[in-house]
C-alpha positions as CSV (number, residue, x, y, z in Angstrom):
1,D,0.0,0.3,0.1
2,M,0.8,3.5,-0.8
3,N,-0.8,6.3,1.1
4,G,-3.4,4.0,2.1
5,S,-4.5,3.3,-1.7
6,R,-3.3,-0.2,-2.9
7,I,-1.1,-0.3,-5.5
8,D,-1.4,-3.8,-7.8
9,T,1.5,-5.9,-9.1
10,V,1.5,-6.7,-12.6
11,S,3.6,-8.9,-14.7
12,A,3.5,-6.6,-18.0
13,E,3.3,-2.5,-18.4
14,K,2.8,-0.7,-21.6
15,D,5.1,2.3,-21.6
16,L,5.4,4.9,-24.4
17,G,3.7,2.2,-27.2
18,V,5.9,-0.5,-25.4
19,F,5.1,-3.3,-23.4
20,I,7.7,-4.1,-20.4
21,T,7.7,-7.9,-18.4
22,V,9.4,-8.5,-15.0
23,D,12.0,-10.6,-16.5
24,L,12.6,-7.9,-19.3
25,T,11.8,-10.1,-22.2
26,W,10.1,-9.4,-25.0
27,A,7.5,-12.3,-26.1
28,T,4.5,-9.9,-24.7
29,H,5.8,-6.9,-26.7
30,V,6.2,-9.1,-30.3
31,S,2.5,-11.1,-29.8
32,S,1.1,-7.3,-29.5
33,Q,2.5,-6.6,-32.8
34,C,2.5,-9.5,-34.7
35,A,-1.2,-9.2,-33.6
36,K,-1.8,-5.5,-34.4
37,A,-0.2,-6.0,-37.6
38,N,-1.9,-8.9,-39.0
39,K,-5.1,-6.9,-38.5
40,L,-3.9,-3.8,-40.2
41,L,-2.7,-6.7,-43.0
42,G,-6.3,-8.4,-43.2
43,F,-7.7,-4.2,-43.6
44,V,-5.2,-3.7,-46.7
45,R,-6.1,-7.3,-47.9
46,R,-10.1,-6.3,-48.3
47,N,-9.9,-2.7,-48.9
48,T,-7.6,-3.6,-52.0
49,M,-9.0,-6.4,-53.4
50,F,-9.8,-4.6,-56.8
51,I,-5.7,-3.7,-56.8
52,K,-3.5,-5.9,-58.6
53,S,-0.5,-3.9,-58.7
54,P,2.6,-5.1,-56.9
55,I,3.7,-1.7,-56.4
56,V,0.5,-0.2,-54.6
57,R,0.1,-3.2,-52.7
58,R,3.7,-3.4,-51.6
59,I,3.4,1.2,-51.0
60,A,0.3,0.2,-48.7
61,Y,1.8,-2.6,-47.0
62,L,5.1,-1.1,-46.1
63,T,2.6,2.0,-44.9
64,L,0.5,0.4,-43.2
65,V,1.6,-2.9,-41.5
66,R,6.0,-2.8,-42.0
67,S,5.8,0.5,-40.2
68,H,4.4,-0.7,-37.2
69,L,6.8,-3.4,-36.8
70,G,10.0,-0.5,-36.9
71,Y,8.5,1.5,-34.1
72,A,11.3,1.7,-31.4
73,T,12.7,-1.9,-32.3
74,Q,16.1,-0.6,-30.7
75,L,14.6,-1.7,-27.3
76,W,12.5,-4.9,-28.4
77,T,13.9,-6.2,-31.6
78,P,13.3,-9.9,-30.9
79,Q,16.7,-11.9,-30.5
80,S,15.2,-15.7,-30.5
81,V,14.2,-18.0,-33.0
82,D,10.6,-18.3,-32.0
83,L,10.2,-14.3,-31.5
84,M,12.2,-13.9,-34.8
85,R,10.4,-16.4,-36.6
86,K,7.1,-15.3,-35.3
87,I,7.6,-12.1,-36.5
88,E,9.0,-12.9,-40.0
89,R,5.5,-14.8,-40.5
90,V,3.7,-11.5,-41.0
91,Q,5.8,-10.8,-44.2
92,R,6.0,-13.8,-45.5
93,R,2.0,-13.4,-45.5
94,A,2.5,-10.0,-47.2
95,T,4.0,-10.9,-50.0
96,K,2.4,-13.8,-51.1
97,F,-0.9,-10.5,-51.0
98,I,1.6,-8.3,-52.5
99,L,2.5,-10.5,-55.8
100,S,-1.3,-11.9,-55.3
101,L,-0.3,-15.3,-55.6
102,P,-2.1,-18.4,-53.0
103,F,-2.0,-20.0,-49.4
104,F,-0.1,-22.5,-50.8
105,C,2.5,-21.3,-53.9
106,E,5.9,-22.8,-55.1
107,Q,7.9,-19.7,-55.1
108,S,9.8,-19.2,-52.1
109,Y,10.1,-16.7,-49.8
110,T,13.8,-15.6,-50.8
111,S,12.6,-15.2,-54.2
112,R,10.0,-13.1,-53.3
113,L,11.7,-11.0,-51.1
114,I,14.1,-10.4,-53.7
115,E,11.2,-10.0,-56.5
116,L,10.0,-7.0,-54.1
117,N,13.0,-5.6,-53.2
118,L,12.1,-6.3,-49.7
119,L,14.5,-7.5,-46.5
120,P,13.7,-10.0,-44.4
121,I,12.2,-8.2,-41.2
122,S,15.3,-10.0,-39.1
123,Y,17.7,-7.7,-41.8
124,W,15.3,-4.8,-41.6
125,H,15.5,-4.3,-37.9
126,E,19.1,-4.4,-38.1
127,L,19.5,-2.4,-40.4
128,L,17.3,0.2,-38.8
129,D,19.8,-0.8,-35.2
130,M,23.0,0.5,-37.0
131,I,21.2,3.1,-38.3
132,F,20.5,4.3,-34.8
133,F,24.1,2.9,-33.7
134,F,26.0,5.3,-36.2
135,K,23.4,8.2,-35.1
136,S,24.8,8.1,-31.6
137,V,28.4,7.6,-32.3
138,T,28.5,10.5,-35.0
139,G,26.6,12.7,-32.6
140,I,23.5,13.2,-35.2
141,V,21.1,12.2,-31.6
142,N,22.2,13.3,-28.5
143,L,23.0,10.5,-25.7
144,N,24.3,10.5,-22.8
145,S,28.0,10.5,-23.1
146,S,28.3,7.9,-20.3
147,V,26.0,5.3,-22.9
148,V,27.5,6.4,-26.2
149,P,30.2,3.3,-27.0
150,K,33.5,4.4,-26.8
151,I,36.6,3.7,-29.6
152,H,38.3,0.8,-28.6
153,V,42.2,1.2,-30.0
154,T,44.7,-1.8,-28.9
155,R,47.7,-0.4,-30.4
156,V,47.8,1.7,-33.5
157,T,49.1,0.6,-37.2
158,R,49.8,1.7,-40.6
159,S,46.8,0.5,-41.2
160,Y,44.6,2.0,-38.7
161,N,42.1,4.3,-39.8
162,P,40.2,6.4,-37.2
163,D,37.3,7.1,-39.9
164,S,36.6,3.4,-39.3
165,P,37.2,2.5,-35.6
166,H,36.2,-0.2,-33.5
167,F,34.0,0.1,-30.6
168,F,34.6,-1.2,-27.0
169,S,32.6,-4.2,-26.7
170,R,31.2,-4.0,-22.9
171,K,31.6,-7.2,-20.5
172,C,27.9,-9.3,-20.0
173,K,27.1,-11.2,-17.3
174,T,23.8,-12.1,-18.6
175,T,22.0,-12.8,-21.7
176,T,19.9,-9.6,-21.4
177,F,22.5,-7.3,-21.0
178,Q,24.5,-9.0,-23.6
179,R,21.3,-9.0,-26.4
180,S,20.7,-5.3,-25.4
181,F,21.0,-2.4,-28.1
182,L,24.4,-0.9,-27.5
183,N,26.0,-4.1,-26.4
184,R,24.8,-6.0,-30.2
185,T,24.8,-3.2,-32.6
186,T,29.1,-2.9,-31.3
187,R,29.4,-5.9,-32.0
188,I,27.7,-6.0,-35.6
189,W,29.5,-2.9,-36.4
190,N,33.1,-4.0,-35.6
191,T,32.3,-6.9,-37.5
192,L,31.3,-5.2,-40.5
193,S,33.8,-2.7,-40.4
194,N,36.4,-5.0,-41.0
195,D,33.9,-5.9,-44.4
196,I,32.4,-2.9,-46.0
197,N,34.8,-0.6,-44.6
198,L,31.9,1.3,-42.3
199,S,33.3,4.9,-42.0
200,V,31.8,7.7,-38.8
201,K,32.6,10.1,-41.2
202,L,30.1,9.6,-44.2
203,P,26.9,11.4,-44.7
204,L,24.3,9.7,-42.8
205,S,22.1,8.9,-46.6
206,Q,25.8,7.2,-47.9
207,F,25.9,5.6,-45.1
208,K,22.4,4.0,-45.2
209,S,22.8,3.1,-49.1
210,L,26.5,1.1,-48.3
211,L,24.4,-0.5,-45.3
212,Y,21.1,-1.6,-47.6
213,N,23.2,-3.0,-50.1
214,Y,25.0,-5.1,-47.9
215,Y,22.1,-6.5,-46.5
216,L,20.3,-6.9,-50.0
217,S,23.5,-9.0,-51.1
218,A,23.5,-11.3,-48.0
219,L,19.1,-11.9,-48.5
220,K,20.9,-12.8,-52.6
221,S,23.7,-15.1,-51.3
222,V,23.0,-16.8,-47.9
223,Y,19.8,-15.9,-46.5
224,D,17.7,-19.1,-46.0
225,P,14.6,-18.9,-44.3
226,E,14.7,-22.0,-42.7
227,N,18.4,-21.6,-41.4
228,P,18.3,-19.2,-38.3
229,R,22.0,-18.8,-38.5
230,S,21.5,-16.6,-41.2
231,W,19.1,-14.4,-39.8
232,K,21.4,-11.9,-38.3
233,S,24.7,-11.3,-37.9
234,I,25.6,-12.3,-34.5
235,C,23.8,-16.4,-34.5
236,P,20.6,-16.9,-32.1
237,Y,22.4,-19.9,-31.5
238,C,26.1,-19.7,-30.4
239,N,26.2,-15.9,-30.1
240,S,29.3,-15.1,-32.8
241,S,29.4,-12.6,-34.8
242,R,29.9,-12.7,-38.4
243,S,30.3,-11.2,-41.7
244,L,26.6,-11.8,-43.4
245,N,28.5,-12.1,-46.9
246,T,30.2,-14.7,-46.6
247,N,29.2,-18.9,-46.1
248,I,28.1,-18.8,-42.0
249,R,30.3,-21.8,-40.7
250,C,29.2,-21.1,-36.9
251,C,27.6,-23.9,-34.4
252,F,29.7,-26.4,-35.9
C-alpha cells in the first residue's frame, strides 16, 4: 500500500507503446505487434481487393503494416529464434498478398523478397539498429555521453584508420544485457567495419545506402528462411558475430 491506496502488481506494463515485462523479455510485446500487424494486413487485403498492381500493394504494406513493426525496435527487436520466426510470418503472408499468390505457392519466400526488393524483417531490424547506432556515435542523436560506445584502440598501426574505428564492447554477465542494443550493435559494427569499410565520416544517406546494399547482397547469397543462423549478424544459437556476406560456418 502507498498512502492507504493499494498498488496492484502486474507482470507487464505498456509504456510509450512498448510492453515492459518483469523479466525484461519481449515475447509479450512481439505478440502484441504481430497481432496488430496481422489485423492491419487483413484490413489492407480487404480494401485493396480490386487493386492488382504489386507496386501499389507494396506501398500499402510498407505504409500501413510494416511501419508498426519498426517502432522502437532498438529496444525490443527479437533476438530469439521463436520470436524472429513469429514476426517474419507477417511478411511471409504479406509477400503472397502483394504478388497475388495463393496461400500454397511454389515460389520461395527468398525469391519473393528479391522480386519485391524487400529485406527480411530480421535484416531490416538490424539495419534500423545500425542506423541509430551510427547516429549515436556521430552525434546526430544526442545521447548521454556515459552510454555512447567508446572507440577501442589496442595499438595504432599503419593500417589503422581513425574514420573506421572499432568500438569497445562491454562485458556482459547476463543474456539480457548481452543482447541489449548498444552491446549487440557494437559487435555488429566491429564485424562489418572489416567487411564493408564503415566510416563515421560518411554522410547519413551514404551510410544507409551502403548498409542496405550489404543486407540486400546477404539476402541474395546466404539468407535461408529455414536456417536461423542466416537471420542475424550475431548467431542466435552460438552468439558468434560474423559477416553475412560469406558462407556462415558457425555452430559446427
